[in-house]
N, C-alpha and C positions, 0 to 999 in steps of 0.2 A: 841263619841265612834272614834278612830283613826283606819284608813286602815293599814293592816299589810304591812310592808314594801314590795317592789315589787321585791327586789333581793333575797327573800326566806330566809333572816336572821329573826330568832325568834324575837319576840317582848321581851324587856327585860328593867327591872326597872330602870338601871343604865348604862352610856355609858362604864363602863368598862365591865359590863355584856354582853353589846352587842358585844365589842370588841372579848371577851375571846369565845364566839359564834360563831362568824364570823370565827375567827381562826380553832375552831373546825370544823366548818362546811366547810372550806376550806382544812383542813388536811384530812377529812373524805373522801374528793372527791380525795384524793392522794391514797387512799387504807391503807391497814395496811402494817406491817413490815417495816416503814418508820424510818428515822434517827429523832432525836431530832432536833426540830427548835425554831429559836429565833427570836422574832419580838420586834421592838421597836412600842410603842403605841404614837402616835403625835396627838395634837390638830388638828382637822379638818382644822376649821376657819385660824389659824394660818399656817397651812402647805398650804393651797390657797394662803394665802397672802405672805408669804416668799418663797415659793417654786412651782410657779404656773405651771411650766413644769412640774415638778414631780406629783403634783396634777391631771394633765391632762393625764398623763402616767398612773396613778393609776385609771382614770375613777372616779375621784371626781369633779362633776360640782358645779355649785353655789346652787344648791336645796339641797346639803348634810345639814343633820341637824347641827345645830349651837353647840351644846353639845357633838357632838359625836368623837370619839377617832380613827384614821387611823392606823392598823396594817401595819406595813412595815416591811418584812421579811429580816433579816440579813443574811449575808454570813454562809455559812455551819459550824456547829460546827466541829471542827478538829476530826477525828477519833482516837482512842487511848488515848485520853485524857479524864480522870474522869469528869463528869459535874459539880462537886462542885469545882474541880480545875479550870475548864473553866471560870465559872460564877464568881471567884475570880479575874479574870484579867479583868472583864469588869469594864468600867466607861462610862457613858452616858452624851452626852452634854446637856446643859441646854435647848434646845428646845425639847428632849425626856420628855413626862409626865410620861411614864410608860414603862414596858417592859413585855413580856409573852412567855412563853416556853411550846411547847407542846412535850410531850414524851412519849413512850410506854414502859409498865413495866408489869411483872406477879405479880398477886396480889393473895394472900390467904385469906381466912375468918379467923376471930379472933378464931375459934374453933382449927384452925390447929397449933395454938401456943402450945398447950399443947403437940403436938407429936414432937416437933422439938427437933433434937438431940443435945444434948450439945458439946462444941467445935469444931464446924465446922469452917473451915477457909473461906474466902470470896467466894471462887471458890468453895468448897463444898455445902454451903449455896445455892450458885446461882443453882448448879445442883439438890439440894435437892428441892427447889421451881419450877424447870423446870418439875421434875418427879411426883410432887405431884398432884394426883387424882382430887382434889378440887382446883386448880389452875386456874385463869381466866385472860386474856389479857385485860388490860385496857389502853386507852389512856387519859393521863391527859394533860389539858390545864390550865396553872396557870397564871394570870395576875395580875400584882402589879401596883400601882401609887405611885409616890413620897411622898403624903401625908399619905401613910401606907394603902389606902384602898385595898382591894385584892377579886379576885374572881377567882374561879376553875370551871371547865366543867369536868366531868369523862363520858367515854362512854366505854362500854364494847363491846369486840368483838362480844360474842353472842347476844348481843342486839343491834346492830349495826344500830341504827335509830335517828335520830334527835329527834324524841319524846321520846326516852330514855333517854336522857344525863342528868346526875344528875348535878346541879350546886350548889354552896354554898360558904361562905367566907371561912372557914376553913377546906375544904377536904382535902388538901394536905400542911399542916402548914409548913412542912420542907423546901418544895420547895418556898413557898410564902416566906420564912425567906432568903432562899438563893438569889431570885431574887430581895427582898427589900435591900439586903446587895450592890447589884451593884449599889445604888444610895447614899451610905454613903463612906466614905474615899476620 
């Protein structure tokens, strides 16, 4: 049986799951009401070999796992640009194995769909969701790899604890598809 990581990152089955949970933990430390954040996911061994100064800056020593992915936060996403439009402008260099995005949204239970008024504009729909009594704030962290692998972590504001984070491959399929598209084209 292996010991848990010393940095507090939860044990996880795959390097992508570990990276997504590491990003979730990082953004949780920043608190709520944060802007969306984009991360490149790079192979840790390759990063140490090709960018030793950056690896040192990031605190990645020789003892790092050989199958790990290192999240590298990118520049801030421009304000006023729709997320899907912004993602459509991204092209990653070959050294990037994958990418991840963390974003906060309001979520409603499936039962709320039956009470949704018809014909709402985007602004009206946003306002309706924001005022709905069953709304919940959620932070979604979604990561994808070039090979198509994907992982998500969801954290509800009302259950804001690492032990309450839900993970799964297809929790946010639309966002995973948008991130995957940054590796094609």
